[in-house]
C-alpha positions in Angstrom: -17.0 35.9 -30.5 -16.2 35.2 -34.3 -13.3 36.5 -35.9 -12.6 34.8 -39.2 -11.5 37.9 -41.7 -13.7 39.8 -43.8 -13.1 39.0 -48.1 -12.5 42.3 -49.0 -9.0 41.8 -51.5 -8.0 44.3 -53.3 -4.3 45.2 -55.1 -2.7 48.7 -55.7 -3.3 49.0 -59.6 -1.2 50.6 -62.5 -1.7 54.8 -61.2 -3.1 54.1 -58.1 -1.0 54.3 -54.8 -1.5 52.5 -51.6 -3.5 55.9 -50.3 -5.9 55.5 -53.2 -6.6 51.6 -52.5 -7.1 52.7 -49.2 -9.3 55.3 -49.6 -11.2 53.1 -52.4 -11.6 50.6 -49.9 -12.5 52.3 -46.7 -9.4 51.1 -45.4 -8.7 53.7 -42.4 -6.0 54.1 -39.4 -6.8 51.1 -37.5 -7.5 48.8 -40.3 -5.5 45.6 -40.2 -4.7 44.0 -43.1 -3.4 40.3 -44.6 -1.2 39.2 -47.4 0.6 36.8 -49.0 3.6 37.0 -51.6 5.3 33.7 -51.1 6.9 34.3 -48.2 4.6 33.4 -45.6 1.5 35.5 -44.7 1.8 39.6 -43.1 -0.6 41.1 -41.4 -0.1 44.8 -40.9 -2.1 47.1 -39.3 -2.5 51.2 -41.3 -1.5 54.3 -38.7 -1.6 56.6 -41.6 -3.1 57.0 -44.9 -1.3 60.6 -46.9 -1.9 62.0 -49.9 -0.2 59.1 -51.8 1.4 56.7 -49.4 0.6 54.6 -46.1 2.4 53.8 -43.0 1.8 50.7 -41.3 3.4 48.8 -38.4 3.4 44.5 -39.0 1.7 43.0 -36.7 2.8 39.4 -37.7 4.7 38.0 -40.6 4.4 33.5 -41.3 2.5 33.2 -38.2 4.9 34.7 -35.6 4.4 38.4 -34.0 6.3 40.8 -35.6 9.8 41.6 -34.4 9.9 45.5 -34.9 6.5 47.5 -33.7 7.7 50.8 -35.6 5.8 52.4 -38.5 6.7 52.1 -41.8 6.5 53.4 -45.4 4.3 50.4 -46.3 3.2 49.8 -50.3 0.3 47.2 -51.3 1.6 46.8 -54.3 3.3 43.1 -53.8 0.9 41.6 -53.0 -3.4 40.8 -52.8 -4.7 42.1 -49.0 -7.7 41.6 -47.0 -9.3 42.8 -44.3 -8.9 41.0 -40.4 -10.9 42.5 -37.9 -8.7 44.2 -36.0 -9.7 42.6 -32.7 -8.8 39.5 -33.6 -5.3 38.0 -32.3 -2.8 37.5 -34.5 -3.5 33.8 -34.5 -6.5 33.5 -35.4 -6.3 36.4 -38.6 -4.7 33.9 -40.4 -7.5 33.0 -43.0 -6.5 29.5 -44.2 
């Protein structure tokens, strides 16, 4: 099975909310996104898309499983994000 990430890159733009970014890209609950703001790649899974905000749980950071598995309010403004296969193990979701 090929687990190469899909190359959809998007960053939240001024005047657009994280929910807007999700809606424009077709990102729904269950979608996994990967992004790196310079401290190691983070993979999240969207759990809810509201009117302005999103909830997501962290799957991994810098190649290590997340230490906390609960959902939190996330912003998509701090880094470029790309969609990765949701069935891919976190180790294989990294696009290097």
